[in-house]
C-alpha positions in Angstrom: -11.2 17.4 -27.7 -14.7 18.3 -28.8 -15.9 15.9 -31.6 -16.6 19.0 -33.8 -13.2 20.6 -33.3 -10.7 19.9 -36.0 -7.4 18.3 -35.1 -4.5 20.7 -35.3 -1.4 19.9 -37.4 1.8 22.0 -37.6 3.8 21.6 -40.8 7.4 22.8 -40.8 9.5 22.9 -44.0 11.9 25.5 -45.4 10.8 24.5 -48.8 7.7 26.7 -49.1 6.3 24.7 -52.1 6.4 21.4 -50.2 5.0 23.2 -47.1 2.1 24.6 -49.1 1.4 21.4 -50.9 1.3 19.3 -47.7 -0.8 21.9 -45.9 -3.3 21.9 -48.8 -3.5 18.1 -48.7 -4.1 18.0 -45.0 -6.6 20.9 -45.0 -8.6 19.1 -47.7 -8.6 16.1 -45.5 -10.3 18.1 -42.7 -7.5 19.1 -40.5 -6.7 22.6 -39.1 -3.2 23.3 -40.5 -0.6 25.9 -39.5 2.6 26.4 -41.5 6.2 27.3 -40.4 9.3 27.7 -42.5 12.0 26.9 -40.1 12.5 25.1 -36.7 12.7 28.3 -34.6 9.4 29.6 -36.0 7.9 26.2 -35.7 8.8 25.9 -32.0 7.3 29.3 -31.1 4.1 28.4 -33.0 3.9 25.0 -31.3 4.0 26.7 -27.9 1.1 28.9 -28.8 -1.3 26.6 -30.7 -0.3 23.3 -29.0 -0.8 21.1 -32.1 -2.0 17.5 -32.0 0.7 16.5 -34.5 3.8 18.0 -36.1 5.2 17.1 -39.5 8.7 18.5 -39.9 11.5 18.5 -42.4 15.0 17.7 -41.0 17.5 19.9 -42.9 16.5 23.5 -42.1 18.5 26.6 -41.2 18.8 27.7 -37.5 17.1 24.8 -35.8 17.0 21.6 -37.8 14.3 18.9 -37.4 16.2 16.8 -34.9 16.9 19.8 -32.7 13.3 21.0 -33.0 12.0 17.6 -31.9 14.3 17.5 -28.9 13.2 21.0 -27.8 9.5 20.2 -28.4 9.7 17.1 -26.2 10.8 19.3 -23.3 7.5 21.2 -23.3 4.9 18.8 -24.7 4.4 15.2 -25.6 3.4 16.0 -29.1 3.8 13.3 -31.8 6.3 14.2 -34.5 6.5 12.8 -38.0 9.8 13.5 -39.8 9.6 14.3 -43.5 13.0 14.2 -45.2 14.9 13.3 -48.3 17.3 11.5 -46.1 16.8 7.8 -46.6 19.7 6.3 -44.6 18.7 3.9 -41.8 20.8 5.9 -39.2 18.9 9.1 -40.1 15.6 7.3 -39.4 16.9 5.8 -36.2 18.2 9.1 -34.9 14.8 10.8 -35.5 12.9 8.0 -33.7 15.3 8.0 -30.8 14.7 11.8 -30.3 11.0 11.2 -29.9 9.7 11.0 -33.4 6.9 8.5 -34.0 7.2 8.1 -37.8 9.5 8.9 -40.6 8.4 9.6 -44.2 10.8 10.1 -47.1 10.5 12.7 -49.8 8.9 12.6 -52.3 5.9 11.4 -50.4 2.8 9.7 -51.7 -0.4 11.6 -50.8 -2.6 8.7 -49.7 0.3 7.2 -47.7 0.9 10.5 -45.9 -2.8 10.9 -45.0 -2.9 7.2 -43.8 0.1 7.8 -41.5 -1.3 11.0 -40.1 -4.7 9.4 -39.4 -3.0 6.4 -37.8 -0.8 8.6 -35.5 -3.7 10.9 -34.5 -5.8 7.8 -33.7 -3.0 6.5 -31.5 -2.7 9.9 -29.8 -6.5 10.0 -29.2 -6.6 6.5 -27.7 -3.6 7.3 -25.5 -5.2 10.5 -24.2 -8.4 8.5 -23.4 -6.4 5.9 -21.7 -4.5 8.5 -19.6 -7.8 10.2 -18.7 -9.3 6.8 -17.7 -6.2 6.0 -15.7 -6.3 9.3 -13.9 -10.0 8.8 -13.1 -9.2 5.3 -11.9 -6.4 6.6 -9.6 -8.8 9.2 -8.2 -11.4 6.5 -7.5 -8.7 4.2 -6.0 -7.5 7.0 -3.8 -11.0 7.7 -2.6 -11.6 4.0 -2.0 -8.4 3.8 0.0 -9.4 6.9 2.0 -12.8 5.3 2.7 -11.2 2.0 3.8 -8.8 3.9 6.0 -11.7 5.7 7.6 -13.6 2.4 8.0 -10.5 0.8 9.7 -10.3 3.8 12.1 -14.0 3.4 13.0 -13.4 -0.3 13.5 -10.4 0.4 15.7 -12.4 2.9 17.7 -14.8 0.0 18.7 -11.9 -1.9 20.3 -11.0 -1.4 23.9 -9.5 2.0 24.5 -7.3 1.4 27.5 -5.4 -1.6 29.1 -6.4 -0.4 32.6 -9.2 -2.5 34.0 -12.0 -1.3 36.2 -12.6 -4.9 37.4 -10.9 -6.0 40.6 -8.6 -9.0 40.7 -7.7 -9.0 37.0 -5.1 -7.5 34.6 -5.9 -7.3 30.9 -4.1 -6.5 27.7 -4.5 -6.9 23.9 -2.9 -6.5 20.6 -4.5 -5.8 17.3 -2.5 -5.8 14.0 -4.8 -5.0 11.0 -4.1 -6.7 7.7 -3.4 -4.8 4.5 -7.1 -5.1 3.8 -9.8 -4.1 6.2 -11.1 -7.3 7.9 -13.7 -8.8 10.1 -12.0 -9.2 13.5 -13.4 -7.4 16.5 -13.2 -8.0 20.2 -13.9 -6.2 23.5 -13.8 -6.5 27.3 -16.3 -4.6 29.5 -17.9 -4.9 32.9 -21.5 -6.1 33.4 -21.6 -5.1 37.0 -19.3 -4.6 40.0 -17.9 -8.1 39.9 -18.7 -9.6 36.5 -17.1 -8.7 33.1 -17.3 -9.9 29.5 -14.6 -10.9 27.1 -15.4 -11.8 23.5 -13.7 -12.2 20.2 -15.3 -12.4 16.7 -13.9 -13.3 13.3 -16.2 -12.8 10.3 -15.5 -14.8 7.2 -13.7 -13.1 4.3 -12.2 -9.7 4.1 -13.1 -6.2 3.0 -16.0 -3.9 3.8 -18.8 -6.7 4.0 -16.9 -8.5 6.7 -16.0 -5.3 8.6 -19.7 -4.1 8.5 -20.9 -7.4 10.1 -18.1 -7.2 12.7 -19.2 -3.6 13.6 -22.8 -4.6 13.6 -22.1 -7.4 16.1 -20.2 -5.0 18.3 -23.0 -2.5 18.2 -25.6 -5.1 19.0 -23.7 -6.2 22.1 -23.1 -2.6 23.1 -26.8 -1.8 22.8 -27.6 -4.8 25.0 -25.0 -3.6 27.5 -26.4 -0.1 27.6 -29.9 -1.5 28.2 -28.6 -3.6 31.1 -29.8 -6.7 29.3 -29.6 -9.9 31.3 -28.8 -11.6 28.0 -25.1 -10.7 28.2 -24.6 -12.7 31.4 -25.3 -16.0 29.7 -22.8 -16.9 26.9 -24.9 -19.5 25.1 -27.9 -17.1 25.0 -25.7 -14.4 23.5 -24.4 -16.7 20.7 -27.9 -18.0 20.0 -29.2 -14.5 19.7 -26.4 -13.5 17.3 -27.1 -16.7 15.3 -30.7 -15.6 14.9 -29.8 -12.0 13.9 -27.0 -12.8 11.4 -28.3 -15.5 9.1 -26.0 -16.7 6.4 -29.0 -17.0 4.1 -29.4 -13.3 4.2 -25.9 -11.9 4.6 -23.9 -14.7 2.9 -21.4 -14.4 5.7 -20.8 -16.4 8.9 -18.5 -15.8 11.8 -16.7 -17.6 14.6 -17.0 -16.3 18.2 -15.9 -17.0 21.7 -17.9 -15.3 24.4 -16.7 -15.4 28.0 -18.2 -14.1 31.3 -16.0 -14.0 34.5 -17.1 -13.3 38.1 -13.9 -11.7 39.5 -15.1 -12.3 43.1 -15.8 -16.1 43.0 -13.6 -16.9 39.9 -16.4 -18.6 38.0 -15.8 -18.4 34.2 -18.5 -19.3 31.7 -18.0 -19.5 28.0 -19.5 -20.5 24.7 -17.1 -21.2 21.8 -18.8 -21.1 18.4 -16.3 -22.7 16.0 -13.6 -20.2 17.1 -10.0 -21.2 17.8 -9.8 -22.6 21.3 -9.2 -20.1 24.1 -6.1 -20.9 26.2 -6.4 -21.1 30.0 -3.0 -21.5 31.6 -2.9 -22.3 35.3 -0.3 -20.9 37.7 1.5 -24.3 37.5 1.5 -23.9 33.7 -1.1 -26.6 33.1 -2.8 -25.8 29.7 -6.6 -26.1 29.4 -8.2 -25.6 25.9 -11.6 -23.8 25.7 -12.7 -25.9 22.8 -15.6 -25.2 20.4 -19.0 -26.4 21.2 -21.3 -25.7 18.3 -21.4 -24.5 14.7 -20.4 -21.3 13.1 -22.6 -18.3 13.9 -25.2 -17.7 11.2 -25.9 -21.2 10.2 -29.3 -21.5 12.1 -28.2 -23.9 14.9 -27.2 -26.7 12.6 -25.1 -27.9 15.5 -26.3 -26.9 18.9 -24.2 -24.4 20.9 -22.8 -25.5 24.2 -21.9 -23.5 27.3 -19.2 -24.6 29.7 -17.8 -23.3 33.0 -14.4 -23.4 34.6 -13.3 -22.4 38.1 -10.5 -19.9 37.9 -7.6 -19.9 40.3 -5.4 -17.1 41.4 -2.5 -16.9 38.9 -4.5 -18.2 35.9 -4.1 -16.6 32.5 -6.7 -16.6 29.7 -5.8 -15.9 26.1 -8.2 -15.4 23.2 -7.1 -14.9 19.6 -8.2 -15.1 16.0 -6.9 -17.6 13.4 -4.9 -14.8 11.7 -2.3 -15.5 14.3 -2.0 -19.2 14.0 -2.4 -19.3 10.2 0.2 -16.6 9.6 2.7 -18.1 7.0 6.5 -17.7 6.8 8.4 -17.6 3.5 8.5 -21.5 3.6 4.6 -21.5 3.7 4.7 -22.9 7.3 2.0 -21.6 9.6 2.7 -20.2 13.0 0.4 -22.9 14.2 -1.7 -23.8 17.3 1.0 -26.0 18.9 3.6 -23.3 18.5 1.3 -20.7 20.0 0.3 -23.0 22.9 3.9 -23.9 23.7 5.0 -20.2 23.6 2.1 -19.1 25.9 3.0 -21.7 28.5 6.7 -20.9 28.4 6.0 -17.1 28.8 3.3 -17.6 31.5 5.5 -15.8 34.2 5.8 -12.7 32.1 3.5 -9.7 32.8 0.6 -9.3 30.4 2.3 -6.4 28.6 5.6 -8.2 28.3 3.9 -11.4 27.1 2.0 -9.6 24.4 5.1 -7.7 23.2 7.2 -10.9 23.1 4.4 -12.6 21.2 4.3 -9.9 18.6 8.1 -10.0 18.2 7.9 -13.8 17.7 5.1 -13.4 15.2 6.9 -10.7 13.2 10.1 -12.8 13.1 8.0 -15.7 11.7 6.1 -13.6 9.1 7.9 -10.8 7.2 5.9 -8.0 5.6 2.2 -7.2 5.9 -0.3 -9.8 7.2 -3.0 -11.1 4.9 -5.4 -11.4 7.8 -6.1 -9.4 11.0 -4.2 -10.5 14.1 -6.1 -10.1 17.4 -5.1 -11.3 20.8 -6.9 -10.6 24.1 -5.3 -11.7 27.4 -6.4 -11.6 31.1 -4.6 -12.5 34.3 -6.7 -13.5 37.3 -5.4 -12.8 40.8 
Protein backbone atom coordinates (compact mmCIF):
# COMPACT_ATOMS: atom_id res chain seq x y z
CA UNK A 1 0.00 0.00 0.00
CA UNK A 2 1.21 3.50 -0.88
CA UNK A 3 2.17 5.47 2.24
CA UNK A 4 -0.27 8.24 1.21
CA UNK A 5 -3.17 5.86 0.63
CA UNK A 6 -5.66 5.60 3.48
CA UNK A 7 -6.34 2.20 4.99
CA UNK A 8 -9.82 0.94 4.17
CA UNK A 9 -12.21 -0.19 6.91
CA UNK A 10 -15.63 -1.73 6.36
CA UNK A 11 -18.12 -1.21 9.21
CA UNK A 12 -21.19 -3.51 9.30
CA UNK A 13 -24.05 -3.02 11.77
CA UNK A 14 -27.82 -3.13 11.38
CA UNK A 15 -28.04 -0.36 13.98
CA UNK A 16 -27.51 2.64 11.72
CA UNK A 17 -26.77 4.98 14.61
CA UNK A 18 -23.90 2.82 15.85
CA UNK A 19 -22.71 2.28 12.29
CA UNK A 20 -22.68 6.05 11.65
CA UNK A 21 -21.03 6.86 15.00
CA UNK A 22 -18.24 4.30 14.53
CA UNK A 23 -17.71 5.38 10.91
CA UNK A 24 -17.38 9.01 11.97
CA UNK A 25 -14.89 8.08 14.69
CA UNK A 26 -12.74 6.10 12.23
CA UNK A 27 -12.99 8.72 9.49
CA UNK A 28 -11.81 11.42 11.90
CA UNK A 29 -8.89 9.16 12.77
CA UNK A 30 -7.77 9.16 9.13
CA UNK A 31 -9.28 5.95 7.73
CA UNK A 32 -11.27 5.41 4.54
CA UNK A 33 -14.55 4.01 5.89
CA UNK A 34 -17.39 2.24 4.09
CA UNK A 35 -20.69 1.32 5.77
CA UNK A 36 -23.00 -1.68 5.37
CA UNK A 37 -26.17 -2.43 7.33
CA UNK A 38 -26.32 -6.21 7.12
CA UNK A 39 -24.06 -9.17 6.47
CA UNK A 40 -25.17 -9.83 2.88
CA UNK A 41 -24.55 -6.22 1.85
CA UNK A 42 -21.27 -6.23 3.76
CA UNK A 43 -20.01 -9.34 1.96
CA UNK A 44 -20.77 -7.88 -1.48
CA UNK A 45 -19.02 -4.61 -0.59
CA UNK A 46 -16.00 -6.52 0.80
CA UNK A 47 -15.61 -8.32 -2.54
CA UNK A 48 -15.48 -4.98 -4.33
CA UNK A 49 -13.40 -2.70 -2.09
CA UNK A 50 -11.17 -5.38 -0.48
CA UNK A 51 -10.93 -3.67 2.92
CA UNK A 52 -7.86 -3.82 5.15
CA UNK A 53 -10.09 -4.42 8.19
CA UNK A 54 -13.74 -5.26 8.90
CA UNK A 55 -15.66 -4.35 12.05
CA UNK A 56 -18.94 -6.22 12.22
CA UNK A 57 -21.88 -6.67 14.54
CA UNK A 58 -22.94 -10.26 15.27
CA UNK A 59 -26.74 -10.20 15.50
CA UNK A 60 -27.96 -9.06 12.09
CA UNK A 61 -30.77 -10.23 9.79
CA UNK A 62 -30.04 -12.48 6.80
CA UNK A 63 -26.35 -13.14 7.42
CA UNK A 64 -25.15 -12.69 10.97
CA UNK A 65 -21.63 -11.67 11.94
CA UNK A 66 -20.41 -15.22 12.46
CA UNK A 67 -21.70 -16.33 9.05
CA UNK A 68 -20.27 -13.22 7.42
CA UNK A 69 -16.84 -13.91 8.89
CA UNK A 70 -16.90 -17.55 7.75
CA UNK A 71 -17.85 -16.53 4.19
CA UNK A 72 -15.28 -13.72 4.09
CA UNK A 73 -12.45 -16.06 5.08
CA UNK A 74 -13.22 -18.14 1.97
CA UNK A 75 -12.35 -15.25 -0.34
CA UNK A 76 -9.82 -13.15 1.58
CA UNK A 77 -7.63 -13.21 4.67
CA UNK A 78 -9.10 -9.95 5.94
CA UNK A 79 -8.90 -9.30 9.69
CA UNK A 80 -12.30 -9.07 11.40
CA UNK A 81 -13.12 -7.37 14.70
CA UNK A 82 -16.44 -8.43 16.19
CA UNK A 83 -18.51 -5.67 17.82
CA UNK A 84 -21.41 -7.01 19.88
CA UNK A 85 -23.47 -6.67 23.03
CA UNK A 86 -22.88 -10.40 23.60
CA UNK A 87 -20.49 -10.66 26.51
CA UNK A 88 -20.44 -14.41 27.19
CA UNK A 89 -17.07 -16.15 26.87
CA UNK A 90 -18.47 -18.74 24.44
CA UNK A 91 -19.62 -15.98 22.09
CA UNK A 92 -16.13 -14.51 22.02
CA UNK A 93 -14.52 -17.95 21.54
CA UNK A 94 -16.88 -18.76 18.66
CA UNK A 95 -16.01 -15.52 16.90
CA UNK A 96 -12.26 -16.03 17.31
CA UNK A 97 -12.50 -19.66 16.13
CA UNK A 98 -14.26 -18.50 12.95
CA UNK A 99 -11.30 -16.28 12.07
CA UNK A 100 -11.95 -13.12 14.03
CA UNK A 101 -8.87 -11.40 15.42
CA UNK A 102 -10.53 -9.36 18.19
CA UNK A 103 -13.81 -8.97 20.04
CA UNK A 104 -15.15 -5.66 21.39
CA UNK A 105 -18.32 -5.41 23.47
CA UNK A 106 -20.94 -2.71 23.21
CA UNK A 107 -21.01 -0.02 24.35
CA UNK A 108 -17.41 0.58 23.24
CA UNK A 109 -15.02 3.23 24.45
CA UNK A 110 -13.76 5.40 21.57
CA UNK A 111 -10.05 5.48 22.44
CA UNK A 112 -10.00 1.75 23.11
CA UNK A 113 -11.64 1.04 19.75
CA UNK A 114 -9.13 3.22 17.89
CA UNK A 115 -6.25 1.57 19.75
CA UNK A 116 -7.52 -1.90 18.81
CA UNK A 117 -7.96 -0.88 15.18
CA UNK A 118 -4.47 0.61 15.03
CA UNK A 119 -2.99 -2.49 16.62
CA UNK A 120 -4.68 -4.91 14.19
CA UNK A 121 -3.82 -2.83 11.14
CA UNK A 122 -0.20 -2.64 12.32
CA UNK A 123 -0.12 -6.42 12.68
CA UNK A 124 -1.66 -6.80 9.21
CA UNK A 125 0.92 -4.44 7.71
CA UNK A 126 3.81 -6.29 9.33
CA UNK A 127 2.37 -9.63 8.22
CA UNK A 128 2.10 -8.41 4.63
CA UNK A 129 5.68 -7.15 4.70
CA UNK A 130 6.81 -10.49 6.11
CA UNK A 131 4.91 -12.40 3.41
CA UNK A 132 6.41 -10.18 0.72
CA UNK A 133 9.92 -10.63 2.12
CA UNK A 134 9.38 -14.37 2.38
CA UNK A 135 8.16 -14.52 -1.23
CA UNK A 136 11.23 -12.59 -2.39
CA UNK A 137 13.44 -14.89 -0.33
CA UNK A 138 11.85 -17.95 -1.91
CA UNK A 139 12.41 -16.50 -5.38
CA UNK A 140 16.05 -15.78 -4.55
CA UNK A 141 16.45 -19.24 -3.04
CA UNK A 142 14.94 -20.84 -6.15
CA UNK A 143 17.29 -18.84 -8.37
CA UNK A 144 20.25 -19.81 -6.20
CA UNK A 145 19.24 -23.48 -6.40
CA UNK A 146 18.90 -23.18 -10.18
CA UNK A 147 22.35 -21.58 -10.38
CA UNK A 148 23.85 -24.30 -8.17
CA UNK A 149 22.18 -26.97 -10.28
CA UNK A 150 23.64 -25.41 -13.42
CA UNK A 151 27.06 -25.22 -11.75
CA UNK A 152 26.82 -28.90 -10.79
CA UNK A 153 25.93 -29.78 -14.38
CA UNK A 154 28.94 -27.85 -15.66
CA UNK A 155 31.14 -29.60 -13.10
CA UNK A 156 29.76 -32.99 -14.15
CA UNK A 157 30.43 -32.13 -17.81
CA UNK A 158 34.15 -31.87 -16.98
CA UNK A 159 34.21 -35.46 -15.72
CA UNK A 160 34.99 -38.33 -18.11
CA UNK A 161 32.17 -38.82 -20.62
CA UNK A 162 32.50 -42.52 -21.35
CA UNK A 163 33.85 -45.64 -19.68
CA UNK A 164 35.31 -46.84 -22.98
CA UNK A 165 39.05 -46.32 -23.04
CA UNK A 166 41.12 -45.39 -26.10
CA UNK A 167 44.24 -46.70 -24.35
CA UNK A 168 45.30 -50.27 -25.05
CA UNK A 169 45.75 -52.82 -22.27
CA UNK A 170 43.47 -51.08 -19.76
CA UNK A 171 39.84 -51.01 -18.65
CA UNK A 172 38.58 -48.00 -16.74
CA UNK A 173 35.45 -47.01 -14.85
CA UNK A 174 34.26 -44.47 -12.30
CA UNK A 175 31.44 -43.39 -10.06
CA UNK A 176 30.58 -39.89 -8.95
CA UNK A 177 27.83 -39.25 -6.39
CA UNK A 178 27.41 -35.51 -5.77
CA UNK A 179 26.51 -34.36 -2.29
CA UNK A 180 23.42 -32.29 -1.46
CA UNK A 181 25.66 -29.24 -1.85
CA UNK A 182 27.90 -28.53 -4.80
CA UNK A 183 31.42 -29.57 -3.85
CA UNK A 184 35.04 -29.50 -4.86
CA UNK A 185 35.71 -33.03 -6.15
CA UNK A 186 36.87 -33.45 -9.72
CA UNK A 187 38.76 -36.16 -11.58
CA UNK A 188 39.62 -37.27 -15.08
CA UNK A 189 41.44 -39.80 -17.21
CA UNK A 190 42.85 -38.94 -20.62
CA UNK A 191 45.59 -40.03 -23.04
CA UNK A 192 48.82 -38.08 -23.41
CA UNK A 193 50.01 -40.04 -26.43
CA UNK A 194 49.51 -43.46 -28.01
CA UNK A 195 50.78 -45.35 -24.98
CA UNK A 196 50.68 -43.02 -21.96
CA UNK A 197 47.64 -41.77 -20.14
CA UNK A 198 46.88 -39.66 -17.08
CA UNK A 199 44.59 -40.29 -14.10
CA UNK A 200 44.06 -37.66 -11.45
CA UNK A 201 41.72 -36.86 -8.60
CA UNK A 202 41.29 -33.53 -6.77
CA UNK A 203 39.40 -32.70 -3.58
CA UNK A 204 39.18 -28.98 -2.72
CA UNK A 205 38.60 -28.03 0.90
CA UNK A 206 35.10 -27.02 1.92
CA UNK A 207 31.89 -27.04 -0.09
CA UNK A 208 29.82 -24.69 -2.18
CA UNK A 209 30.63 -22.46 -5.11
CA UNK A 210 34.18 -21.40 -4.05
CA UNK A 211 35.35 -25.01 -3.81
CA UNK A 212 33.64 -25.91 -7.09
CA UNK A 213 35.20 -22.94 -8.90
CA UNK A 214 38.68 -23.97 -7.85
CA UNK A 215 38.05 -27.59 -8.88
CA UNK A 216 36.88 -26.41 -12.31
CA UNK A 217 39.89 -24.08 -12.61
CA UNK A 218 42.28 -26.96 -11.86
CA UNK A 219 40.54 -29.11 -14.47
CA UNK A 220 40.72 -26.36 -17.07
CA UNK A 221 44.39 -25.64 -16.41
CA UNK A 222 45.24 -29.30 -16.95
CA UNK A 223 43.03 -29.39 -20.05
CA UNK A 224 44.82 -26.35 -21.49
CA UNK A 225 48.17 -28.00 -20.85
CA UNK A 226 46.88 -31.12 -22.59
CA UNK A 227 45.67 -29.20 -25.64
CA UNK A 228 49.03 -27.46 -25.91
CA UNK A 229 50.81 -30.85 -25.80
CA UNK A 230 52.75 -29.66 -22.77
CA UNK A 231 55.50 -31.94 -21.53
CA UNK A 232 54.55 -30.83 -18.03
CA UNK A 233 51.74 -33.41 -17.80
CA UNK A 234 54.06 -36.38 -18.19
CA UNK A 235 55.83 -35.69 -14.87
CA UNK A 236 53.51 -35.95 -11.84
CA UNK A 237 55.65 -33.98 -9.42
CA UNK A 238 55.96 -31.09 -11.89
CA UNK A 239 52.20 -30.98 -12.32
CA UNK A 240 51.57 -30.79 -8.58
CA UNK A 241 54.26 -28.16 -8.08
CA UNK A 242 52.81 -26.06 -10.90
CA UNK A 243 49.34 -26.23 -9.33
CA UNK A 244 50.82 -25.35 -5.94
CA UNK A 245 52.30 -22.22 -7.51
CA UNK A 246 49.05 -21.22 -9.22
CA UNK A 247 46.59 -21.90 -6.41
CA UNK A 248 48.06 -20.24 -3.35
CA UNK A 249 46.12 -20.49 -0.10
CA UNK A 250 47.22 -16.94 0.72
CA UNK A 251 45.18 -15.66 -2.23
CA UNK A 252 42.28 -18.11 -2.47
CA UNK A 253 41.89 -19.18 1.18
CA UNK A 254 41.45 -22.70 -0.15
CA UNK A 255 43.73 -25.70 -0.50
CA UNK A 256 43.23 -29.11 -2.04
CA UNK A 257 44.50 -32.65 -2.00
CA UNK A 258 45.45 -34.39 -5.21
CA UNK A 259 46.81 -37.62 -6.59
CA UNK A 260 48.21 -37.46 -10.12
CA UNK A 261 49.21 -40.61 -11.98
CA UNK A 262 50.79 -41.34 -15.37
CA UNK A 263 50.81 -44.87 -16.79
CA UNK A 264 52.67 -46.20 -19.81
CA UNK A 265 50.33 -48.94 -20.99
CA UNK A 266 53.05 -50.59 -23.10
CA UNK A 267 55.77 -51.07 -20.49
CA UNK A 268 53.57 -50.85 -17.37
CA UNK A 269 55.53 -48.08 -15.66
CA UNK A 270 53.30 -46.02 -13.36
CA UNK A 271 54.46 -42.75 -11.84
CA UNK A 272 52.51 -40.82 -9.24
CA UNK A 273 52.57 -37.88 -6.87
CA UNK A 274 50.20 -37.91 -3.92
CA UNK A 275 49.71 -34.48 -2.31
CA UNK A 276 48.02 -35.28 1.02
CA UNK A 277 45.27 -37.22 -0.79
CA UNK A 278 43.82 -40.51 0.51
CA UNK A 279 46.20 -43.30 -0.61
CA UNK A 280 45.52 -44.83 -3.98
CA UNK A 281 44.97 -48.59 -3.83
CA UNK A 282 47.02 -50.84 -6.12
CA UNK A 283 45.78 -54.42 -5.91
CA UNK A 284 47.94 -57.09 -7.54
CA UNK A 285 46.52 -60.06 -9.38
CA UNK A 286 47.35 -62.19 -6.31
CA UNK A 287 45.39 -59.66 -4.18
CA UNK A 288 48.46 -58.09 -2.59
CA UNK A 289 47.56 -54.52 -1.58
CA UNK A 290 49.99 -51.63 -2.17
CA UNK A 291 49.12 -48.16 -0.87
CA UNK A 292 50.12 -45.13 -2.94
CA UNK A 293 50.73 -43.02 0.15
CA UNK A 294 51.07 -39.23 0.30
CA UNK A 295 54.42 -37.60 -0.28
CA UNK A 296 54.13 -33.88 0.37
CA UNK A 297 51.82 -31.20 1.70
CA UNK A 298 48.41 -30.00 0.63
CA UNK A 299 48.40 -28.15 -2.68
CA UNK A 300 48.36 -24.40 -2.17
CA UNK A 301 50.63 -24.17 0.88
CA UNK A 302 53.77 -23.08 -1.01
CA UNK A 303 55.83 -26.26 -0.69
CA UNK A 304 55.92 -26.29 3.11
CA UNK A 305 56.61 -30.02 2.75
CA UNK A 306 58.36 -31.02 -0.49
CA UNK A 307 56.34 -33.11 -2.91
CA UNK A 308 57.60 -36.54 -3.84
CA UNK A 309 57.23 -38.65 -6.96
CA UNK A 310 57.24 -42.43 -6.86
CA UNK A 311 57.03 -45.17 -9.49
CA UNK A 312 55.65 -48.70 -9.56
CA UNK A 313 55.97 -51.43 -12.16
CA UNK A 314 52.49 -52.62 -13.04
CA UNK A 315 51.79 -56.25 -13.78
CA UNK A 316 49.05 -57.79 -15.87
CA UNK A 317 45.97 -58.21 -13.71
CA UNK A 318 46.67 -55.21 -11.44
CA UNK A 319 43.87 -52.86 -10.42
CA UNK A 320 44.31 -49.20 -9.41
CA UNK A 321 41.63 -47.38 -7.39
CA UNK A 322 41.59 -43.63 -6.66
CA UNK A 323 38.93 -42.03 -4.46
CA UNK A 324 38.10 -38.98 -2.36
CA UNK A 325 37.63 -38.89 1.40
CA UNK A 326 33.88 -38.46 1.02
CA UNK A 327 33.79 -42.22 0.55
CA UNK A 328 35.80 -43.27 3.61
CA UNK A 329 34.39 -40.53 5.86
CA UNK A 330 30.76 -41.34 5.07
CA UNK A 331 28.92 -41.86 8.38
CA UNK A 332 26.16 -44.30 9.25
CA UNK A 333 23.41 -43.62 11.80
CA UNK A 334 25.78 -44.71 14.58
CA UNK A 335 28.36 -42.10 13.49
CA UNK A 336 30.73 -44.81 12.31
CA UNK A 337 32.75 -44.01 9.19
CA UNK A 338 32.92 -46.31 6.19
CA UNK A 339 36.68 -46.16 6.84
CA UNK A 340 39.92 -46.84 5.00
CA UNK A 341 40.35 -50.37 6.37
CA UNK A 342 36.80 -51.31 5.38
CA UNK A 343 37.34 -49.94 1.88
CA UNK A 344 40.70 -51.69 1.45
CA UNK A 345 39.31 -55.03 2.60
CA UNK A 346 36.32 -54.69 0.30
CA UNK A 347 38.47 -53.79 -2.73
CA UNK A 348 40.74 -56.78 -2.17
CA UNK A 349 37.80 -59.16 -1.74
CA UNK A 350 36.14 -57.90 -4.95
CA UNK A 351 39.34 -57.87 -7.02
CA UNK A 352 38.07 -60.61 -9.36
CA UNK A 353 34.93 -58.69 -10.30
CA UNK A 354 34.90 -56.66 -13.51
CA UNK A 355 35.41 -52.91 -13.15
CA UNK A 356 31.72 -52.19 -13.70
CA UNK A 357 30.53 -54.89 -11.30
CA UNK A 358 33.08 -53.81 -8.70
CA UNK A 359 31.91 -50.17 -8.83
CA UNK A 360 28.23 -51.15 -8.64
CA UNK A 361 28.90 -53.42 -5.67
CA UNK A 362 30.90 -50.67 -3.95
CA UNK A 363 28.05 -48.17 -4.37
CA UNK A 364 25.54 -50.68 -3.01
CA UNK A 365 27.83 -51.27 -0.02
CA UNK A 366 28.19 -47.54 0.54
CA UNK A 367 24.45 -46.82 0.29
CA UNK A 368 23.68 -49.62 2.74
CA UNK A 369 26.16 -48.02 5.16
CA UNK A 370 24.91 -44.45 4.71
CA UNK A 371 21.20 -43.76 4.32
CA UNK A 372 20.02 -40.54 2.72
CA UNK A 373 21.97 -37.81 0.95
CA UNK A 374 25.72 -37.56 1.36
CA UNK A 375 27.27 -34.52 3.01
CA UNK A 376 30.34 -34.75 0.77
CA UNK A 377 30.95 -35.75 -2.83
CA UNK A 378 31.82 -39.40 -3.49
CA UNK A 379 34.30 -39.96 -6.31
CA UNK A 380 35.90 -43.28 -7.32
CA UNK A 381 38.12 -43.88 -10.35
CA UNK A 382 39.29 -47.44 -11.13
CA UNK A 383 41.60 -48.98 -13.75
CA UNK A 384 42.47 -52.58 -14.63
CA UNK A 385 45.82 -53.19 -16.35
CA UNK A 386 46.14 -56.16 -18.70
